[in-house]
MMTF fields as JSON, N, C-alpha, C and O atoms, coordinates in Angstrom:
{
  "mmtfVersion": "1.0.0",
  "mmtfProducer": "UNKNOWN",
  "numBonds": 363,
  "numAtoms": 364,
  "numGroups": 91,
  "numChains": 1,
  "numModels": 1,
  "chainsPerModel": [1],
  "groupsPerChain": [91],
  "chainIdList": ["A"],
  "bondAtomList": [4, 2, 8, 6, 12, 10, 16, 14, 20, 18, 24, 22, 28, 26, 32, 30, 36, 34, 40, 38, 44, 42, 48, 46, 52, 50, 56, 54, 60, 58, 64, 62, 68, 66, 72, 70, 76, 74, 80, 78, 84, 82, 88, 86, 92, 90, 96, 94, 100, 98, 104, 102, 108, 106, 112, 110, 116, 114, 120, 118, 124, 122, 128, 126, 132, 130, 136, 134, 140, 138, 144, 142, 148, 146, 152, 150, 156, 154, 160, 158, 164, 162, 168, 166, 172, 170, 176, 174, 180, 178, 184, 182, 188, 186, 192, 190, 196, 194, 200, 198, 204, 202, 208, 206, 212, 210, 216, 214, 220, 218, 224, 222, 228, 226, 232, 230, 236, 234, 240, 238, 244, 242, 248, 246, 252, 250, 256, 254, 260, 258, 264, 262, 268, 266, 272, 270, 276, 274, 280, 278, 284, 282, 288, 286, 292, 290, 296, 294, 300, 298, 304, 302, 308, 306, 312, 310, 316, 314, 320, 318, 324, 322, 328, 326, 332, 330, 336, 334, 340, 338, 344, 342, 348, 346, 352, 350, 356, 354, 360, 358],
  "bondOrderList": [1, 1, 1, 1, 1, 1, 1, 1, 1, 1, 1, 1, 1, 1, 1, 1, 1, 1, 1, 1, 1, 1, 1, 1, 1, 1, 1, 1, 1, 1, 1, 1, 1, 1, 1, 1, 1, 1, 1, 1, 1, 1, 1, 1, 1, 1, 1, 1, 1, 1, 1, 1, 1, 1, 1, 1, 1, 1, 1, 1, 1, 1, 1, 1, 1, 1, 1, 1, 1, 1, 1, 1, 1, 1, 1, 1, 1, 1, 1, 1, 1, 1, 1, 1, 1, 1, 1, 1, 1, 1],
  "groupList": [{"groupName": "MET", "atomNameList": ["N", "CA", "C", "O"], "elementList": ["N", "C", "C", "O"], "formalChargeList": [0, 0, 0, 0], "bondAtomList": [1, 0, 2, 1, 3, 2], "bondOrderList": [1, 1, 2], "singleLetterCode": "M", "chemCompType": "L-PEPTIDE LINKING"}, {"groupName": "ALA", "atomNameList": ["N", "CA", "C", "O"], "elementList": ["N", "C", "C", "O"], "formalChargeList": [0, 0, 0, 0], "bondAtomList": [1, 0, 2, 1, 3, 2], "bondOrderList": [1, 1, 2], "singleLetterCode": "A", "chemCompType": "L-PEPTIDE LINKING"}, {"groupName": "ASP", "atomNameList": ["N", "CA", "C", "O"], "elementList": ["N", "C", "C", "O"], "formalChargeList": [0, 0, 0, 0], "bondAtomList": [1, 0, 2, 1, 3, 2], "bondOrderList": [1, 1, 2], "singleLetterCode": "D", "chemCompType": "L-PEPTIDE LINKING"}, {"groupName": "ASN", "atomNameList": ["N", "CA", "C", "O"], "elementList": ["N", "C", "C", "O"], "formalChargeList": [0, 0, 0, 0], "bondAtomList": [1, 0, 2, 1, 3, 2], "bondOrderList": [1, 1, 2], "singleLetterCode": "N", "chemCompType": "L-PEPTIDE LINKING"}, {"groupName": "VAL", "atomNameList": ["N", "CA", "C", "O"], "elementList": ["N", "C", "C", "O"], "formalChargeList": [0, 0, 0, 0], "bondAtomList": [1, 0, 2, 1, 3, 2], "bondOrderList": [1, 1, 2], "singleLetterCode": "V", "chemCompType": "L-PEPTIDE LINKING"}, {"groupName": "PHE", "atomNameList": ["N", "CA", "C", "O"], "elementList": ["N", "C", "C", "O"], "formalChargeList": [0, 0, 0, 0], "bondAtomList": [1, 0, 2, 1, 3, 2], "bondOrderList": [1, 1, 2], "singleLetterCode": "F", "chemCompType": "L-PEPTIDE LINKING"}, {"groupName": "THR", "atomNameList": ["N", "CA", "C", "O"], "elementList": ["N", "C", "C", "O"], "formalChargeList": [0, 0, 0, 0], "bondAtomList": [1, 0, 2, 1, 3, 2], "bondOrderList": [1, 1, 2], "singleLetterCode": "T", "chemCompType": "L-PEPTIDE LINKING"}, {"groupName": "LYS", "atomNameList": ["N", "CA", "C", "O"], "elementList": ["N", "C", "C", "O"], "formalChargeList": [0, 0, 0, 0], "bondAtomList": [1, 0, 2, 1, 3, 2], "bondOrderList": [1, 1, 2], "singleLetterCode": "K", "chemCompType": "L-PEPTIDE LINKING"}, {"groupName": "PRO", "atomNameList": ["N", "CA", "C", "O"], "elementList": ["N", "C", "C", "O"], "formalChargeList": [0, 0, 0, 0], "bondAtomList": [1, 0, 2, 1, 3, 2], "bondOrderList": [1, 1, 2], "singleLetterCode": "P", "chemCompType": "L-PEPTIDE LINKING"}, {"groupName": "GLN", "atomNameList": ["N", "CA", "C", "O"], "elementList": ["N", "C", "C", "O"], "formalChargeList": [0, 0, 0, 0], "bondAtomList": [1, 0, 2, 1, 3, 2], "bondOrderList": [1, 1, 2], "singleLetterCode": "Q", "chemCompType": "L-PEPTIDE LINKING"}, {"groupName": "LEU", "atomNameList": ["N", "CA", "C", "O"], "elementList": ["N", "C", "C", "O"], "formalChargeList": [0, 0, 0, 0], "bondAtomList": [1, 0, 2, 1, 3, 2], "bondOrderList": [1, 1, 2], "singleLetterCode": "L", "chemCompType": "L-PEPTIDE LINKING"}, {"groupName": "TYR", "atomNameList": ["N", "CA", "C", "O"], "elementList": ["N", "C", "C", "O"], "formalChargeList": [0, 0, 0, 0], "bondAtomList": [1, 0, 2, 1, 3, 2], "bondOrderList": [1, 1, 2], "singleLetterCode": "Y", "chemCompType": "L-PEPTIDE LINKING"}, {"groupName": "TRP", "atomNameList": ["N", "CA", "C", "O"], "elementList": ["N", "C", "C", "O"], "formalChargeList": [0, 0, 0, 0], "bondAtomList": [1, 0, 2, 1, 3, 2], "bondOrderList": [1, 1, 2], "singleLetterCode": "W", "chemCompType": "L-PEPTIDE LINKING"}, {"groupName": "SER", "atomNameList": ["N", "CA", "C", "O"], "elementList": ["N", "C", "C", "O"], "formalChargeList": [0, 0, 0, 0], "bondAtomList": [1, 0, 2, 1, 3, 2], "bondOrderList": [1, 1, 2], "singleLetterCode": "S", "chemCompType": "L-PEPTIDE LINKING"}, {"groupName": "GLU", "atomNameList": ["N", "CA", "C", "O"], "elementList": ["N", "C", "C", "O"], "formalChargeList": [0, 0, 0, 0], "bondAtomList": [1, 0, 2, 1, 3, 2], "bondOrderList": [1, 1, 2], "singleLetterCode": "E", "chemCompType": "L-PEPTIDE LINKING"}, {"groupName": "ILE", "atomNameList": ["N", "CA", "C", "O"], "elementList": ["N", "C", "C", "O"], "formalChargeList": [0, 0, 0, 0], "bondAtomList": [1, 0, 2, 1, 3, 2], "bondOrderList": [1, 1, 2], "singleLetterCode": "I", "chemCompType": "L-PEPTIDE LINKING"}, {"groupName": "GLY", "atomNameList": ["N", "CA", "C", "O"], "elementList": ["N", "C", "C", "O"], "formalChargeList": [0, 0, 0, 0], "bondAtomList": [1, 0, 2, 1, 3, 2], "bondOrderList": [1, 1, 2], "singleLetterCode": "G", "chemCompType": "PEPTIDE LINKING"}, {"groupName": "ARG", "atomNameList": ["N", "CA", "C", "O"], "elementList": ["N", "C", "C", "O"], "formalChargeList": [0, 0, 0, 0], "bondAtomList": [1, 0, 2, 1, 3, 2], "bondOrderList": [1, 1, 2], "singleLetterCode": "R", "chemCompType": "L-PEPTIDE LINKING"}, {"groupName": "HIS", "atomNameList": ["N", "CA", "C", "O"], "elementList": ["N", "C", "C", "O"], "formalChargeList": [0, 0, 0, 0], "bondAtomList": [1, 0, 2, 1, 3, 2], "bondOrderList": [1, 1, 2], "singleLetterCode": "H", "chemCompType": "L-PEPTIDE LINKING"}],
  "groupTypeList": [0, 1, 2, 3, 4, 5, 6, 7, 2, 8, 9, 2, 4, 10, 2, 11, 4, 10, 2, 12, 13, 2, 12, 10, 2, 6, 13, 14, 6, 15, 13, 6, 13, 6, 12, 6, 4, 8, 13, 16, 15, 6, 7, 2, 13, 2, 13, 7, 13, 13, 13, 14, 6, 4, 15, 12, 10, 13, 16, 16, 6, 4, 11, 14, 3, 11, 17, 10, 4, 3, 18, 15, 4, 6, 13, 10, 3, 17, 14, 7, 2, 9, 6, 15, 15, 15, 11, 15, 4, 2, 7],
  "groupIdList": [1, 2, 3, 4, 5, 6, 7, 8, 9, 10, 11, 12, 13, 14, 15, 16, 17, 18, 19, 20, 21, 22, 23, 24, 25, 26, 27, 28, 29, 30, 31, 32, 33, 34, 35, 36, 37, 38, 39, 40, 41, 42, 43, 44, 45, 46, 47, 48, 49, 50, 51, 52, 53, 54, 55, 56, 57, 58, 59, 60, 61, 62, 63, 64, 65, 66, 67, 68, 69, 70, 71, 72, 73, 74, 75, 76, 77, 78, 79, 80, 81, 82, 83, 84, 85, 86, 87, 88, 89, 90, 91],
  "secStructList": [7, 7, 7, 3, 3, 3, 3, 3, 7, 6, 6, 7, 3, 3, 3, 3, 3, 3, 3, 7, 6, 6, 6, 1, 7, 6, 6, 7, 7, 3, 3, 3, 3, 3, 3, 3, 7, 7, 6, 6, 3, 3, 3, 3, 3, 3, 3, 3, 7, 1, 1, 3, 3, 3, 3, 3, 3, 3, 3, 7, 7, 6, 6, 7, 3, 3, 3, 3, 3, 3, 3, 3, 3, 3, 6, 6, 1, 7, 3, 3, 3, 3, 3, 3, 3, 3, 3, 3, 7, 7, 7],
  "xCoordList": [166.158, 167.591, 168.078, 167.651, 168.958, 169.494, 170.594, 171.217, 170.81, 171.917, 173.236, 173.399, 174.155, 175.503, 176.428, 176.433, 177.216, 178.092, 179.542, 179.882, 180.39, 181.792, 182.66, 182.212, 183.913, 184.893, 185.908, 186.18, 186.46, 187.394, 188.371, 187.974, 189.649, 190.661, 190.555, 190.241, 190.802, 190.68, 191.657, 191.428, 192.741, 193.712, 193.329, 193.888, 192.38, 191.974, 191.211, 190.467, 191.402, 190.565, 190.021, 190.748, 188.719, 188.139, 186.822, 186.137, 186.493, 185.216, 184.261, 184.666, 182.987, 181.927, 180.862, 180.366, 180.518, 179.63, 178.308, 178.281, 177.212, 175.883, 175.361, 175.287, 175.001, 174.46, 172.939, 172.403, 172.253, 170.804, 170.125, 168.899, 170.862, 170.309, 169.192, 168.268, 169.26, 168.186, 166.868, 165.798, 166.937, 165.73, 165.174, 163.962, 166.018, 165.588, 164.837, 165.162, 163.824, 163.151, 164.119, 165.174, 163.764, 164.646, 165.224, 166.432, 164.404, 164.9, 165.129, 165.452, 164.966, 165.088, 166.553, 167.349, 166.9, 168.259, 168.221, 167.174, 169.359, 169.48, 169.666, 170.6, 168.773, 168.877, 169.717, 170.589, 169.454, 170.22, 170.539, 169.813, 171.637, 172.079, 172.564, 173.393, 172.036, 172.42, 172.797, 172.089, 173.909, 174.376, 174.193, 174.496, 173.695, 173.664, 174.78, 174.771, 175.747, 176.942, 177.034, 177.032, 177.114, 177.201, 178.568, 179.541, 178.621, 179.91, 180.819, 180.353, 182.123, 183.102, 183.762, 184.839, 183.128, 183.696, 183.575, 182.637, 184.51, 184.567, 184.193, 184.75, 183.239, 182.938, 183.902, 183.85, 184.79, 185.752, 185.13, 185.402, 184.298, 183.597, 182.518, 182.459, 181.661, 180.673, 180.369, 180.619, 179.832, 179.474, 178.359, 177.96, 177.867, 176.815, 176.955, 177.536, 176.407, 176.246, 174.754, 173.949, 174.379, 172.957, 172.363, 171.154, 173.207, 172.669, 173.459, 173.104, 174.524, 175.323, 175.608, 175.659, 175.794, 176.253, 177.532, 177.714, 178.418, 179.718, 179.992, 179.72, 180.536, 180.992, 182.414, 182.725, 183.272, 184.641, 184.681, 184.232, 185.232, 185.265, 186.676, 187.499, 186.935, 188.176, 187.853, 186.755, 188.849, 188.687, 187.84, 187.708, 187.275, 186.498, 187.274, 188.497, 186.568, 187.156, 187.068, 186.012, 188.183, 188.23, 187.123, 186.88, 186.462, 185.363, 184.036, 183.047, 184.0, 182.725, 182.141, 182.863, 180.836, 180.21, 179.404, 178.885, 179.314, 178.669, 177.627, 177.894, 176.443, 175.33, 175.14, 174.793, 175.37, 175.257, 174.065, 173.844, 173.298, 172.122, 172.306, 172.672, 172.043, 172.076, 170.637, 169.91, 170.238, 168.894, 169.007, 169.757, 168.252, 168.263, 166.879, 165.854, 166.891, 165.687, 165.964, 167.05, 164.982, 165.206, 164.559, 163.83, 164.849, 164.286, 162.766, 162.106, 162.208, 160.746, 160.179, 159.026, 161.003, 160.634, 160.316, 159.581, 160.868, 160.755, 161.922, 162.992, 161.709, 162.738, 162.945, 162.004, 164.215, 164.55, 165.791, 166.684, 165.846, 167.01, 167.672, 167.009, 168.985, 169.737, 170.804, 171.405, 171.025, 171.926, 173.166, 173.094, 174.317, 175.526, 175.999, 175.818, 176.605, 177.157, 178.655, 179.104, 179.419, 180.881, 181.349, 181.15, 181.979, 182.592, 184.07, 184.763, 184.554, 185.953, 186.749, 186.453, 187.761, 188.609, 190.064, 190.399, 190.918, 192.347, 192.915, 193.038, 193.264, 193.737, 195.235, 195.799],
  "yCoordList": [15.216, 15.127, 16.355, 17.482, 16.108, 17.206, 17.926, 17.374, 19.174, 19.928, 19.245, 18.649, 19.34, 18.82, 20.008, 20.951, 19.965, 21.071, 20.586, 19.545, 21.358, 21.006, 22.225, 23.362, 21.985, 23.058, 22.895, 21.787, 24.03, 24.039, 25.186, 26.296, 24.92, 25.964, 26.665, 26.004, 27.97, 28.653, 28.134, 28.333, 27.472, 26.921, 25.525, 25.042, 24.876, 23.52, 23.517, 24.449, 22.474, 22.158, 20.763, 19.773, 20.693, 19.449, 19.113, 19.976, 17.822, 17.349, 17.082, 16.649, 17.355, 17.132, 16.286, 16.637, 15.165, 14.171, 14.14, 14.079, 14.183, 13.977, 12.638, 12.384, 11.788, 10.468, 10.535, 10.735, 10.366, 10.466, 9.101, 9.035, 8.022, 6.67, 6.385, 5.634, 6.967, 6.744, 7.38, 6.923, 8.417, 9.123, 8.556, 8.59, 8.047, 7.534, 6.212, 5.386, 6.024, 4.731, 3.69, 4.041, 2.436, 1.328, 1.44, 1.284, 1.703, 1.754, 3.182, 3.382, 4.152, 5.562, 6.002, 5.564, 6.868, 7.391, 8.91, 9.489, 9.539, 10.982, 11.256, 10.747, 12.063, 12.438, 13.691, 13.737, 14.717, 15.96, 16.465, 16.201, 17.194, 17.79, 19.206, 19.415, 20.177, 21.573, 22.137, 21.93, 22.845, 23.461, 24.973, 25.604, 25.547, 26.998, 27.331, 26.885, 28.127, 28.43, 29.942, 30.681, 30.416, 31.863, 32.411, 31.666, 33.717, 34.343, 34.253, 34.226, 34.207, 34.14, 32.783, 32.668, 31.759, 30.416, 29.931, 30.309, 29.102, 28.72, 27.266, 26.372, 27.038, 25.677, 25.354, 25.964, 24.388, 23.986, 23.014, 23.088, 22.101, 21.155, 20.453, 20.57, 19.718, 18.886, 17.678, 17.692, 16.646, 15.425, 14.715, 15.124, 13.647, 12.856, 11.405, 11.096, 10.535, 9.133, 8.838, 9.767, 7.592, 7.268, 7.627, 7.833, 7.709, 7.98, 9.013, 9.295, 9.582, 10.574, 11.777, 11.676, 12.935, 14.133, 14.6, 14.404, 15.221, 15.649, 17.066, 17.401, 17.898, 19.22, 19.407, 19.041, 19.984, 20.335, 21.834, 22.622, 22.228, 23.635, 24.088, 23.316, 25.363, 26.008, 27.414, 27.929, 28.031, 29.412, 29.558, 28.637, 30.737, 31.096, 32.061, 32.159, 32.767, 33.757, 33.241, 32.784, 33.316, 32.842, 33.499, 34.7, 32.705, 33.07, 33.301, 33.661, 33.104, 33.184, 31.783, 30.788, 31.717, 30.433, 30.582, 31.654, 29.501, 29.494, 28.385, 27.243, 28.749, 27.808, 27.456, 28.318, 26.189, 25.712, 24.771, 23.955, 24.883, 24.052, 23.171, 23.642, 21.887, 20.925, 20.546, 20.023, 20.813, 20.497, 19.331, 19.394, 18.264, 17.126, 16.899, 17.246, 16.305, 15.778, 14.304, 13.933, 13.466, 12.024, 11.415, 12.076, 10.148, 9.401, 9.272, 8.974, 9.491, 9.486, 10.902, 11.121, 11.864, 13.285, 13.907, 14.89, 13.333, 13.972, 14.942, 14.727, 16.013, 17.029, 17.217, 17.147, 17.46, 17.604, 18.476, 18.431, 19.266, 20.071, 19.516, 18.971, 19.663, 19.353, 20.445, 20.87, 20.886, 22.001, 21.513, 20.648, 22.089, 21.914, 23.296, 24.283, 23.346, 24.587, 24.39, 23.426, 25.313, 25.271, 26.437, 27.599, 26.12, 27.123, 27.2, 26.183, 28.396, 28.578, 28.899, 29.856, 28.072, 28.242, 28.158, 27.486, 28.842, 28.788, 27.592, 27.622, 26.54, 25.299, 25.264, 24.301],
  "zCoordList": [-41.885, -41.714, -40.952, -41.205, -40.041, -39.245, -40.011, -40.917, -39.618, -40.214, -39.887, -38.823, -40.806, -40.621, -40.397, -41.188, -39.314, -38.955, -39.006, -38.444, -39.691, -39.859, -39.567, -39.719, -39.143, -39.033, -40.159, -40.621, -40.588, -41.709, -41.523, -41.169, -41.76, -41.802, -43.154, -44.144, -43.24, -44.532, -45.594, -46.787, -45.176, -46.137, -46.631, -47.617, -45.952, -46.334, -47.652, -47.956, -48.414, -49.574, -49.28, -49.368, -48.926, -48.427, -49.113, -49.663, -49.06, -49.579, -48.414, -47.336, -48.667, -47.691, -48.375, -49.446, -47.742, -48.35, -47.596, -46.367, -48.348, -47.782, -48.265, -49.468, -47.326, -47.638, -47.515, -46.425, -48.64, -48.701, -48.604, -48.694, -48.426, -48.537, -47.533, -47.845, -46.338, -45.361, -45.786, -45.382, -46.587, -47.029, -48.336, -48.548, -49.198, -50.503, -50.367, -49.515, -51.221, -51.289, -51.853, -52.381, -51.74, -52.102, -53.51, -53.685, -54.502, -55.886, -56.387, -57.558, -55.526, -55.898, -55.914, -55.083, -56.862, -56.955, -57.104, -57.392, -56.908, -57.097, -58.584, -59.202, -59.157, -60.569, -60.756, -61.624, -59.932, -60.016, -58.617, -57.659, -58.524, -57.273, -57.569, -58.455, -56.818, -56.983, -55.617, -54.632, -55.569, -54.317, -54.375, -55.387, -53.283, -53.09, -52.109, -50.962, -52.58, -51.798, -51.615, -52.6, -50.36, -50.138, -50.543, -50.661, -50.752, -51.068, -49.852, -48.713, -50.111, -49.043, -48.908, -48.323, -49.443, -49.477, -50.919, -51.622, -51.364, -52.773, -52.982, -52.345, -53.885, -54.329, -55.452, -56.519, -55.21, -56.235, -57.22, -58.419, -56.729, -57.6, -56.794, -55.57, -57.505, -56.832, -57.714, -58.92, -57.096, -57.823, -57.073, -55.982, -57.678, -57.041, -57.478, -58.518, -56.657, -57.013, -56.902, -56.827, -56.89, -56.796, -55.441, -55.337, -54.376, -53.043, -52.234, -51.089, -52.81, -52.102, -52.986, -54.211, -52.321, -53.014, -52.329, -51.127, -53.112, -52.602, -53.089, -54.242, -52.195, -52.58, -52.055, -50.922, -52.9, -52.519, -52.272, -53.104, -51.101, -50.71, -50.378, -49.886, -50.66, -50.255, -49.761, -49.974, -49.087, -48.649, -47.401, -46.594, -47.271, -46.094, -45.22, -45.323, -44.367, -43.463, -42.034, -41.596, -41.309, -39.924, -39.104, -39.221, -38.282, -37.388, -38.109, -37.471, -39.409, -40.14, -40.26, -40.187, -40.444, -40.747, -42.027, -42.338, -42.744, -44.059, -44.09, -43.717, -44.541, -44.637, -46.114, -46.922, -46.462, -47.839, -47.929, -47.035, -49.007, -49.192, -50.421, -51.498, -50.235, -51.334, -51.668, -50.823, -52.903, -53.385, -54.359, -55.334, -54.086, -55.0, -55.596, -55.009, -56.78, -57.419, -57.656, -58.102, -57.358, -57.438, -58.679, -59.419, -58.876, -60.006, -59.904, -60.9, -58.722, -58.533, -58.542, -58.171, -58.971, -59.051, -57.696, -57.612, -56.649, -55.331, -55.188, -55.758, -54.422, -54.209, -52.717, -51.927, -52.343, -50.927, -50.79, -51.636, -49.73, -49.39, -48.139, -47.256, -48.079, -46.869, -46.726, -47.712, -45.507, -45.234, -44.505, -43.631, -44.884, -44.083, -43.653, -44.367, -42.478, -41.956, -41.789, -41.169, -42.35, -42.274, -41.408, -41.762, -40.259, -39.41, -39.746, -39.745, -40.032, -40.396, -39.118, -38.403, -38.86, -37.68, -38.108, -39.083, -37.373, -37.643, -36.901, -35.677, -37.628, -36.972, -36.879, -36.36]
}
């Protein structure tokens, strides 16, 4: 899976969704989802479904970028990471 790159204003509070369905086997589901979030941006909450993970973010510093990693474990005990990059811009 390729990195996902997004822009965000520091005042925005937005959700970012990762769809894992192309990688998961037919009957496989996401059992756990863990996010690694660097300092400077705030994780407000996160959730998961059987094939997607979601993180809500706020804050950030203009002209900075933040690399967040989502680590999942599946019902077949497979593990995988996916990265998103958030560029903070003044919109």
